[in-house]
C-alpha positions in Angstrom: -68.9 -17.8 3.4 -68.5 -14.2 2.4 -67.6 -13.3 -1.1 -65.1 -10.8 -2.4 -67.8 -8.3 -3.3 -69.3 -8.5 0.2 -66.0 -8.0 1.9 -65.2 -5.0 -0.3 -68.6 -3.5 0.5 -68.2 -4.0 4.3 -64.7 -2.6 4.2 -65.9 0.5 2.5 -68.9 1.0 4.8 -66.9 0.3 8.0 -64.0 2.5 7.1 -66.2 5.6 7.3 -68.3 4.5 10.3 -68.2 6.2 13.7 -67.6 4.1 16.8 -71.2 4.0 17.7 -72.2 2.9 14.2 -69.6 0.1 14.4 -70.9 -1.0 17.8 -74.5 -1.0 16.4 -73.2 -3.1 13.4 -71.6 -5.6 15.7 -74.7 -5.9 17.8 -76.8 -6.4 14.7 -74.6 -9.2 13.4 -73.3 -10.8 16.6 -76.0 -9.9 19.1 -77.3 -13.4 19.8 -73.8 -14.7 20.4 -72.9 -11.7 22.6 -76.1 -12.2 24.7 -75.4 -15.9 25.1 -71.9 -15.3 26.2 -73.0 -12.7 28.7 -75.9 -14.7 30.1 -74.2 -18.0 30.4 -70.5 -17.1 30.7 -70.1 -18.9 27.4 -67.2 -18.4 25.0 -68.9 -18.4 21.7 -67.2 -15.3 20.4 -63.8 -16.9 21.1 -64.8 -19.6 18.6 -65.1 -17.0 15.9 -61.6 -15.7 16.7 -60.1 -19.2 16.2 
């Protein structure tokens, strides 16, 4: 669970980030899921969208 303070902090940081910074952030947070999806044709990221 992410609290209200954390959401506000992320919103502020991400609203001023460049595309490359956003991609780096996503890789840092979701890298293992992305790698698993790519390596095994898994659909783990889809489960986050649900």
